[in-house]
PyMOL Python script that loads the backbone (N, CA, C, O; Angstrom):
from pymol import cmd

cmd.read_pdbstr("""\
ATOM      1  N   MET A   1     -27.076  92.471  80.974  1.00  0.00           N
ATOM      2  CA  MET A   1     -27.847  93.046  82.066  1.00  0.00           C
ATOM      3  C   MET A   1     -28.091  94.530  81.787  1.00  0.00           C
ATOM      4  O   MET A   1     -27.198  95.251  81.342  1.00  0.00           O
ATOM      5  N   THR A   2     -29.297  94.955  82.054  1.00  0.00           N
ATOM      6  CA  THR A   2     -29.686  96.348  81.913  1.00  0.00           C
ATOM      7  C   THR A   2     -29.826  96.963  83.293  1.00  0.00           C
ATOM      8  O   THR A   2     -30.396  96.344  84.191  1.00  0.00           O
ATOM      9  N   THR A   3     -29.315  98.166  83.473  1.00  0.00           N
ATOM     10  CA  THR A   3     -29.502  98.910  84.719  1.00  0.00           C
ATOM     11  C   THR A   3     -30.521 100.007  84.456  1.00  0.00           C
ATOM     12  O   THR A   3     -30.432 100.726  83.461  1.00  0.00           O
ATOM     13  N   LYS A   4     -31.486 100.128  85.355  1.00  0.00           N
ATOM     14  CA  LYS A   4     -32.548 101.112  85.163  1.00  0.00           C
ATOM     15  C   LYS A   4     -32.913 101.740  86.497  1.00  0.00           C
ATOM     16  O   LYS A   4     -32.981 101.060  87.521  1.00  0.00           O
ATOM     17  N   GLU A   5     -33.149 103.054  86.472  1.00  0.00           N
ATOM     18  CA  GLU A   5     -33.674 103.717  87.657  1.00  0.00           C
ATOM     19  C   GLU A   5     -35.169 103.932  87.443  1.00  0.00           C
ATOM     20  O   GLU A   5     -35.590 104.572  86.479  1.00  0.00           O
ATOM     21  N   LEU A   6     -35.946 103.393  88.348  1.00  0.00           N
ATOM     22  CA  LEU A   6     -37.405 103.477  88.257  1.00  0.00           C
ATOM     23  C   LEU A   6     -37.906 104.632  89.113  1.00  0.00           C
ATOM     24  O   LEU A   6     -37.451 104.807  90.244  1.00  0.00           O
ATOM     25  N   LYS A   7     -38.825 105.410  88.592  1.00  0.00           N
ATOM     26  CA  LYS A   7     -39.475 106.462  89.366  1.00  0.00           C
ATOM     27  C   LYS A   7     -40.816 105.893  89.828  1.00  0.00           C
ATOM     28  O   LYS A   7     -41.593 105.371  89.028  1.00  0.00           O
ATOM     29  N   ILE A   8     -41.073 106.005  91.133  1.00  0.00           N
ATOM     30  CA  ILE A   8     -42.256 105.372  91.715  1.00  0.00           C
ATOM     31  C   ILE A   8     -43.068 106.408  92.475  1.00  0.00           C
ATOM     32  O   ILE A   8     -42.534 107.144  93.306  1.00  0.00           O
ATOM     33  N   GLU A   9     -44.352 106.458  92.187  1.00  0.00           N
ATOM     34  CA  GLU A   9     -45.253 107.432  92.805  1.00  0.00           C
ATOM     35  C   GLU A   9     -45.957 106.827  94.015  1.00  0.00           C
ATOM     36  O   GLU A   9     -46.368 105.667  93.992  1.00  0.00           O
ATOM     37  N   GLY A  10     -46.091 107.629  95.075  1.00  0.00           N
ATOM     38  CA  GLY A  10     -46.889 107.221  96.227  1.00  0.00           C
ATOM     39  C   GLY A  10     -46.098 106.762  97.440  1.00  0.00           C
ATOM     40  O   GLY A  10     -46.685 106.509  98.492  1.00  0.00           O
ATOM     41  N   MET A  11     -44.788 106.650  97.323  1.00  0.00           N
ATOM     42  CA  MET A  11     -43.973 106.194  98.455  1.00  0.00           C
ATOM     43  C   MET A  11     -43.711 107.364  99.400  1.00  0.00           C
ATOM     44  O   MET A  11     -43.451 108.482  98.956  1.00  0.00           O
ATOM     45  N   SER A  12     -43.781 107.098 100.714  1.00  0.00           N
ATOM     46  CA  SER A  12     -43.583 108.201 101.662  1.00  0.00           C
ATOM     47  C   SER A  12     -42.810 107.825 102.924  1.00  0.00           C
ATOM     48  O   SER A  12     -42.552 108.686 103.765  1.00  0.00           O
ATOM     49  N   CYS A  13     -42.435 106.544 103.071  1.00  0.00           N
ATOM     50  CA  CYS A  13     -41.786 106.151 104.328  1.00  0.00           C
ATOM     51  C   CYS A  13     -40.951 104.888 104.140  1.00  0.00           C
ATOM     52  O   CYS A  13     -40.903 104.313 103.053  1.00  0.00           O
ATOM     53  N   GLY A  14     -40.305 104.477 105.204  1.00  0.00           N
ATOM     54  CA  GLY A  14     -39.480 103.278 105.186  1.00  0.00           C
ATOM     55  C   GLY A  14     -40.274 102.018 104.893  1.00  0.00           C
ATOM     56  O   GLY A  14     -39.767 101.096 104.254  1.00  0.00           O
ATOM     57  N   HIS A  15     -41.510 101.973 105.356  1.00  0.00           N
ATOM     58  CA  HIS A  15     -42.361 100.811 105.079  1.00  0.00           C
ATOM     59  C   HIS A  15     -42.597 100.693 103.573  1.00  0.00           C
ATOM     60  O   HIS A  15     -42.582  99.593 103.021  1.00  0.00           O
ATOM     61  N   CYS A  16     -42.814 101.825 102.919  1.00  0.00           N
ATOM     62  CA  CYS A  16     -43.015 101.845 101.465  1.00  0.00           C
ATOM     63  C   CYS A  16     -41.776 101.288 100.761  1.00  0.00           C
ATOM     64  O   CYS A  16     -41.886 100.481  99.838  1.00  0.00           O
ATOM     65  N   VAL A  17     -40.614 101.721 101.202  1.00  0.00           N
ATOM     66  CA  VAL A  17     -39.349 101.259 100.625  1.00  0.00           C
ATOM     67  C   VAL A  17     -39.239  99.742 100.752  1.00  0.00           C
ATOM     68  O   VAL A  17     -38.898  99.061  99.784  1.00  0.00           O
ATOM     69  N   MET A  18     -39.521  99.217 101.924  1.00  0.00           N
ATOM     70  CA  MET A  18     -39.421  97.777 102.148  1.00  0.00           C
ATOM     71  C   MET A  18     -40.443  96.994 101.315  1.00  0.00           C
ATOM     72  O   MET A  18     -40.138  95.912 100.813  1.00  0.00           O
ATOM     73  N   ALA A  19     -41.642  97.539 101.170  1.00  0.00           N
ATOM     74  CA  ALA A  19     -42.675  96.858 100.380  1.00  0.00           C
ATOM     75  C   ALA A  19     -42.254  96.755  98.918  1.00  0.00           C
ATOM     76  O   ALA A  19     -42.411  95.702  98.299  1.00  0.00           O
ATOM     77  N   VAL A  20     -41.723  97.837  98.366  1.00  0.00           N
ATOM     78  CA  VAL A  20     -41.279  97.834  96.969  1.00  0.00           C
ATOM     79  C   VAL A  20     -40.093  96.889  96.799  1.00  0.00           C
ATOM     80  O   VAL A  20     -40.048  96.107  95.849  1.00  0.00           O
ATOM     81  N   LYS A  21     -39.139  96.962  97.716  1.00  0.00           N
ATOM     82  CA  LYS A  21     -37.951  96.095  97.644  1.00  0.00           C
ATOM     83  C   LYS A  21     -38.356  94.628  97.688  1.00  0.00           C
ATOM     84  O   LYS A  21     -37.821  93.810  96.940  1.00  0.00           O
ATOM     85  N   LYS A  22     -39.291  94.298  98.552  1.00  0.00           N
ATOM     86  CA  LYS A  22     -39.756  92.914  98.689  1.00  0.00           C
ATOM     87  C   LYS A  22     -40.376  92.406  97.384  1.00  0.00           C
ATOM     88  O   LYS A  22     -40.066  91.302  96.936  1.00  0.00           O
ATOM     89  N   GLU A  23     -41.241  93.204  96.783  1.00  0.00           N
ATOM     90  CA  GLU A  23     -41.916  92.768  95.551  1.00  0.00           C
ATOM     91  C   GLU A  23     -40.948  92.683  94.376  1.00  0.00           C
ATOM     92  O   GLU A  23     -41.014  91.733  93.596  1.00  0.00           O
ATOM     93  N   LEU A  24     -40.047  93.662  94.235  1.00  0.00           N
ATOM     94  CA  LEU A  24     -39.079  93.620  93.139  1.00  0.00           C
ATOM     95  C   LEU A  24     -38.123  92.440  93.303  1.00  0.00           C
ATOM     96  O   LEU A  24     -37.689  91.848  92.315  1.00  0.00           O
ATOM     97  N   SER A  25     -37.797  92.100  94.545  1.00  0.00           N
ATOM     98  CA  SER A  25     -36.882  90.990  94.812  1.00  0.00           C
ATOM     99  C   SER A  25     -37.472  89.635  94.418  1.00  0.00           C
ATOM    100  O   SER A  25     -36.735  88.665  94.243  1.00  0.00           O
ATOM    101  N   LYS A  26     -38.784  89.566  94.279  1.00  0.00           N
ATOM    102  CA  LYS A  26     -39.438  88.317  93.876  1.00  0.00           C
ATOM    103  C   LYS A  26     -39.255  88.017  92.392  1.00  0.00           C
ATOM    104  O   LYS A  26     -39.473  86.885  91.961  1.00  0.00           O
ATOM    105  N   ILE A  27     -38.857  89.018  91.604  1.00  0.00           N
ATOM    106  CA  ILE A  27     -38.698  88.826  90.161  1.00  0.00           C
ATOM    107  C   ILE A  27     -37.383  88.099  89.891  1.00  0.00           C
ATOM    108  O   ILE A  27     -36.312  88.562  90.285  1.00  0.00           O
ATOM    109  N   GLN A  28     -37.478  86.957  89.215  1.00  0.00           N
ATOM    110  CA  GLN A  28     -36.278  86.203  88.863  1.00  0.00           C
ATOM    111  C   GLN A  28     -35.479  86.972  87.827  1.00  0.00           C
ATOM    112  O   GLN A  28     -36.045  87.700  87.012  1.00  0.00           O
ATOM    113  N   ASN A  29     -34.154  86.810  87.858  1.00  0.00           N
ATOM    114  CA  ASN A  29     -33.235  87.465  86.933  1.00  0.00           C
ATOM    115  C   ASN A  29     -33.172  88.974  87.131  1.00  0.00           C
ATOM    116  O   ASN A  29     -32.847  89.712  86.202  1.00  0.00           O
ATOM    117  N   MET A  30     -33.485  89.436  88.349  1.00  0.00           N
ATOM    118  CA  MET A  30     -33.396  90.854  88.685  1.00  0.00           C
ATOM    119  C   MET A  30     -32.583  91.023  89.951  1.00  0.00           C
ATOM    120  O   MET A  30     -32.720  90.248  90.898  1.00  0.00           O
ATOM    121  N   ILE A  31     -31.730  92.047  89.965  1.00  0.00           N
ATOM    122  CA  ILE A  31     -30.968  92.430  91.147  1.00  0.00           C
ATOM    123  C   ILE A  31     -31.463  93.803  91.569  1.00  0.00           C
ATOM    124  O   ILE A  31     -31.419  94.752  90.786  1.00  0.00           O
ATOM    125  N   VAL A  32     -31.933  93.909  92.798  1.00  0.00           N
ATOM    126  CA  VAL A  32     -32.390  95.192  93.331  1.00  0.00           C
ATOM    127  C   VAL A  32     -31.183  95.853  93.995  1.00  0.00           C
ATOM    128  O   VAL A  32     -30.749  95.430  95.066  1.00  0.00           O
ATOM    129  N   GLU A  33     -30.647  96.888  93.357  1.00  0.00           N
ATOM    130  CA  GLU A  33     -29.450  97.552  93.878  1.00  0.00           C
ATOM    131  C   GLU A  33     -29.781  98.503  95.022  1.00  0.00           C
ATOM    132  O   GLU A  33     -29.074  98.535  96.030  1.00  0.00           O
ATOM    133  N   ASP A  34     -30.858  99.281  94.867  1.00  0.00           N
ATOM    134  CA  ASP A  34     -31.184 100.294  95.868  1.00  0.00           C
ATOM    135  C   ASP A  34     -32.644 100.684  95.736  1.00  0.00           C
ATOM    136  O   ASP A  34     -33.169 100.778  94.627  1.00  0.00           O
ATOM    137  N   VAL A  35     -33.298 100.908  96.860  1.00  0.00           N
ATOM    138  CA  VAL A  35     -34.667 101.428  96.857  1.00  0.00           C
ATOM    139  C   VAL A  35     -34.707 102.575  97.856  1.00  0.00           C
ATOM    140  O   VAL A  35     -34.289 102.424  99.004  1.00  0.00           O
ATOM    141  N   GLN A  36     -35.212 103.722  97.412  1.00  0.00           N
ATOM    142  CA  GLN A  36     -35.398 104.887  98.265  1.00  0.00           C
ATOM    143  C   GLN A  36     -36.799 105.410  98.017  1.00  0.00           C
ATOM    144  O   GLN A  36     -37.482 104.965  97.094  1.00  0.00           O
ATOM    145  N   ILE A  37     -37.222 106.344  98.830  1.00  0.00           N
ATOM    146  CA  ILE A  37     -38.554 106.918  98.647  1.00  0.00           C
ATOM    147  C   ILE A  37     -38.621 107.545  97.260  1.00  0.00           C
ATOM    148  O   ILE A  37     -37.853 108.452  96.939  1.00  0.00           O
ATOM    149  N   GLY A  38     -39.549 107.053  96.442  1.00  0.00           N
ATOM    150  CA  GLY A  38     -39.776 107.598  95.108  1.00  0.00           C
ATOM    151  C   GLY A  38     -38.951 107.002  93.989  1.00  0.00           C
ATOM    152  O   GLY A  38     -39.137 107.367  92.829  1.00  0.00           O
ATOM    153  N   LYS A  39     -38.027 106.077  94.314  1.00  0.00           N
ATOM    154  CA  LYS A  39     -37.226 105.515  93.229  1.00  0.00           C
ATOM    155  C   LYS A  39     -36.592 104.188  93.630  1.00  0.00           C
ATOM    156  O   LYS A  39     -36.450 103.861  94.808  1.00  0.00           O
ATOM    157  N   ALA A  40     -36.220 103.448  92.603  1.00  0.00           N
ATOM    158  CA  ALA A  40     -35.513 102.177  92.805  1.00  0.00           C
ATOM    159  C   ALA A  40     -34.522 102.007  91.666  1.00  0.00           C
ATOM    160  O   ALA A  40     -34.798 102.393  90.531  1.00  0.00           O
ATOM    161  N   LYS A  41     -33.369 101.428  91.971  1.00  0.00           N
ATOM    162  CA  LYS A  41     -32.367 101.139  90.956  1.00  0.00           C
ATOM    163  C   LYS A  41     -32.231  99.624  90.874  1.00  0.00           C
ATOM    164  O   LYS A  41     -31.966  98.952  91.871  1.00  0.00           O
ATOM    165  N   VAL A  42     -32.418  99.102  89.666  1.00  0.00           N
ATOM    166  CA  VAL A  42     -32.407  97.654  89.469  1.00  0.00           C
ATOM    167  C   VAL A  42     -31.539  97.273  88.274  1.00  0.00           C
ATOM    168  O   VAL A  42     -31.301  98.076  87.372  1.00  0.00           O
ATOM    169  N   GLN A  43     -31.080  96.039  88.296  1.00  0.00           N
ATOM    170  CA  GLN A  43     -30.388  95.429  87.153  1.00  0.00           C
ATOM    171  C   GLN A  43     -31.169  94.183  86.794  1.00  0.00           C
ATOM    172  O   GLN A  43     -31.595  93.431  87.671  1.00  0.00           O
ATOM    173  N   TYR A  44     -31.359  93.963  85.490  1.00  0.00           N
ATOM    174  CA  TYR A  44     -32.098  92.773  85.083  1.00  0.00           C
ATOM    175  C   TYR A  44     -31.744  92.353  83.663  1.00  0.00           C
ATOM    176  O   TYR A  44     -31.191  93.124  82.879  1.00  0.00           O
ATOM    177  N   ASP A  45     -32.078  91.126  83.369  1.00  0.00           N
ATOM    178  CA  ASP A  45     -31.865  90.542  82.043  1.00  0.00           C
ATOM    179  C   ASP A  45     -33.097  90.873  81.201  1.00  0.00           C
ATOM    180  O   ASP A  45     -34.185  90.355  81.452  1.00  0.00           O
ATOM    181  N   GLU A  46     -32.919  91.740  80.203  1.00  0.00           N
ATOM    182  CA  GLU A  46     -34.048  92.179  79.366  1.00  0.00           C
ATOM    183  C   GLU A  46     -34.722  91.032  78.618  1.00  0.00           C
ATOM    184  O   GLU A  46     -35.890  91.135  78.244  1.00  0.00           O
ATOM    185  N   THR A  47     -33.996  89.948  78.402  1.00  0.00           N
ATOM    186  CA  THR A  47     -34.588  88.828  77.669  1.00  0.00           C
ATOM    187  C   THR A  47     -35.518  88.001  78.553  1.00  0.00           C
ATOM    188  O   THR A  47     -36.299  87.193  78.049  1.00  0.00           O
ATOM    189  N   LYS A  48     -35.437  88.201  79.887  1.00  0.00           N
ATOM    190  CA  LYS A  48     -36.241  87.394  80.807  1.00  0.00           C
ATOM    191  C   LYS A  48     -37.186  88.206  81.688  1.00  0.00           C
ATOM    192  O   LYS A  48     -38.117  87.651  82.272  1.00  0.00           O
ATOM    193  N   VAL A  49     -36.954  89.516  81.791  1.00  0.00           N
ATOM    194  CA  VAL A  49     -37.790  90.373  82.630  1.00  0.00           C
ATOM    195  C   VAL A  49     -38.430  91.434  81.743  1.00  0.00           C
ATOM    196  O   VAL A  49     -37.736  92.150  81.021  1.00  0.00           O
ATOM    197  N   THR A  50     -39.749  91.531  81.800  1.00  0.00           N
ATOM    198  CA  THR A  50     -40.455  92.514  80.966  1.00  0.00           C
ATOM    199  C   THR A  50     -40.846  93.738  81.789  1.00  0.00           C
ATOM    200  O   THR A  50     -40.840  93.706  83.019  1.00  0.00           O
ATOM    201  N   ASP A  51     -41.186  94.815  81.088  1.00  0.00           N
ATOM    202  CA  ASP A  51     -41.679  96.015  81.766  1.00  0.00           C
ATOM    203  C   ASP A  51     -42.940  95.685  82.563  1.00  0.00           C
ATOM    204  O   ASP A  51     -43.174  96.248  83.633  1.00  0.00           O
ATOM    205  N   LYS A  52     -43.746  94.769  82.033  1.00  0.00           N
ATOM    206  CA  LYS A  52     -44.970  94.375  82.746  1.00  0.00           C
ATOM    207  C   LYS A  52     -44.646  93.690  84.069  1.00  0.00           C
ATOM    208  O   LYS A  52     -45.338  93.911  85.063  1.00  0.00           O
ATOM    209  N   ASN A  53     -43.604  92.864  84.097  1.00  0.00           N
ATOM    210  CA  ASN A  53     -43.180  92.219  85.351  1.00  0.00           C
ATOM    211  C   ASN A  53     -42.864  93.276  86.400  1.00  0.00           C
ATOM    212  O   ASN A  53     -43.272  93.156  87.556  1.00  0.00           O
ATOM    213  N   ILE A  54     -42.135  94.309  85.991  1.00  0.00           N
ATOM    214  CA  ILE A  54     -41.726  95.369  86.909  1.00  0.00           C
ATOM    215  C   ILE A  54     -42.934  96.182  87.365  1.00  0.00           C
ATOM    216  O   ILE A  54     -43.097  96.447  88.556  1.00  0.00           O
ATOM    217  N   THR A  55     -43.776  96.576  86.416  1.00  0.00           N
ATOM    218  CA  THR A  55     -44.981  97.347  86.737  1.00  0.00           C
ATOM    219  C   THR A  55     -45.891  96.575  87.685  1.00  0.00           C
ATOM    220  O   THR A  55     -46.399  97.134  88.657  1.00  0.00           O
ATOM    221  N   ASP A  56     -46.094  95.297  87.401  1.00  0.00           N
ATOM    222  CA  ASP A  56     -46.960  94.458  88.246  1.00  0.00           C
ATOM    223  C   ASP A  56     -46.416  94.353  89.671  1.00  0.00           C
ATOM    224  O   ASP A  56     -47.186  94.396  90.630  1.00  0.00           O
ATOM    225  N   ALA A  57     -45.106  94.218  89.818  1.00  0.00           N
ATOM    226  CA  ALA A  57     -44.501  94.103  91.154  1.00  0.00           C
ATOM    227  C   ALA A  57     -44.701  95.389  91.953  1.00  0.00           C
ATOM    228  O   ALA A  57     -45.025  95.346  93.139  1.00  0.00           O
ATOM    229  N   ILE A  58     -44.507  96.529  91.300  1.00  0.00           N
ATOM    230  CA  ILE A  58     -44.672  97.812  91.985  1.00  0.00           C
ATOM    231  C   ILE A  58     -46.139  98.040  92.357  1.00  0.00           C
ATOM    232  O   ILE A  58     -46.437  98.542  93.441  1.00  0.00           O
ATOM    233  N   GLU A  59     -47.048  97.671  91.460  1.00  0.00           N
ATOM    234  CA  GLU A  59     -48.481  97.789  91.769  1.00  0.00           C
ATOM    235  C   GLU A  59     -48.883  96.844  92.887  1.00  0.00           C
ATOM    236  O   GLU A  59     -49.733  97.187  93.708  1.00  0.00           O
ATOM    237  N   GLU A  60     -48.286  95.660  92.934  1.00  0.00           N
ATOM    238  CA  GLU A  60     -48.559  94.703  94.010  1.00  0.00           C
ATOM    239  C   GLU A  60     -48.165  95.279  95.367  1.00  0.00           C
ATOM    240  O   GLU A  60     -48.796  94.993  96.385  1.00  0.00           O
ATOM    241  N   ALA A  61     -47.108  96.098  95.363  1.00  0.00           N
ATOM    242  CA  ALA A  61     -46.671  96.750  96.599  1.00  0.00           C
ATOM    243  C   ALA A  61     -47.562  97.934  96.954  1.00  0.00           C
ATOM    244  O   ALA A  61     -47.464  98.475  98.055  1.00  0.00           O
ATOM    245  N   GLY A  62     -48.433  98.342  96.025  1.00  0.00           N
ATOM    246  CA  GLY A  62     -49.383  99.414  96.296  1.00  0.00           C
ATOM    247  C   GLY A  62     -48.987 100.777  95.741  1.00  0.00           C
ATOM    248  O   GLY A  62     -49.494 101.805  96.188  1.00  0.00           O
ATOM    249  N   PHE A  63     -48.077 100.783  94.762  1.00  0.00           N
ATOM    250  CA  PHE A  63     -47.585 102.039  94.208  1.00  0.00           C
ATOM    251  C   PHE A  63     -47.693 102.051  92.698  1.00  0.00           C
ATOM    252  O   PHE A  63     -48.122 101.070  92.090  1.00  0.00           O
ATOM    253  N   LYS A  64     -47.301 103.175  92.085  1.00  0.00           N
ATOM    254  CA  LYS A  64     -47.425 103.336  90.645  1.00  0.00           C
ATOM    255  C   LYS A  64     -46.076 103.682  90.029  1.00  0.00           C
ATOM    256  O   LYS A  64     -45.382 104.590  90.487  1.00  0.00           O
ATOM    257  N   LEU A  65     -45.713 102.937  88.971  1.00  0.00           N
ATOM    258  CA  LEU A  65     -44.491 103.215  88.239  1.00  0.00           C
ATOM    259  C   LEU A  65     -44.734 104.409  87.317  1.00  0.00           C
ATOM    260  O   LEU A  65     -45.697 104.421  86.550  1.00  0.00           O
ATOM    261  N   ILE A  66     -43.864 105.403  87.395  1.00  0.00           N
ATOM    262  CA  ILE A  66     -44.020 106.601  86.578  1.00  0.00           C
ATOM    263  C   ILE A  66     -43.303 106.439  85.231  1.00  0.00           C
ATOM    264  O   ILE A  66     -43.821 106.890  84.210  1.00  0.00           O
ATOM    265  N   ASN A  67     -42.132 105.810  85.209  1.00  0.00           N
ATOM    266  CA  ASN A  67     -41.414 105.657  83.938  1.00  0.00           C
ATOM    267  C   ASN A  67     -41.230 104.197  83.591  1.00  0.00           C
ATOM    268  O   ASN A  67     -40.646 103.878  82.555  1.00  0.00           O
TER     269      ASN A  67
END
""", "prot")
cmd.dss("prot")
cmd.show_as("cartoon", "prot")
cmd.util.cbc("prot")
cmd.orient("prot")
């Protein structure tokens, strides 16, 4: 399992936090440890979860992954 802190652009409120958490939680083989305004901490299996999966989930929530 890999632990990563994601920097996310465009989040400004609790609704944003919930939207990101909801989309990241849909990814199989990922554990969402924490989501705050502007960042999220996740654990995932690198062999099953790609950077594109993560980027797509954050974009689906309406935000942009910075790193």
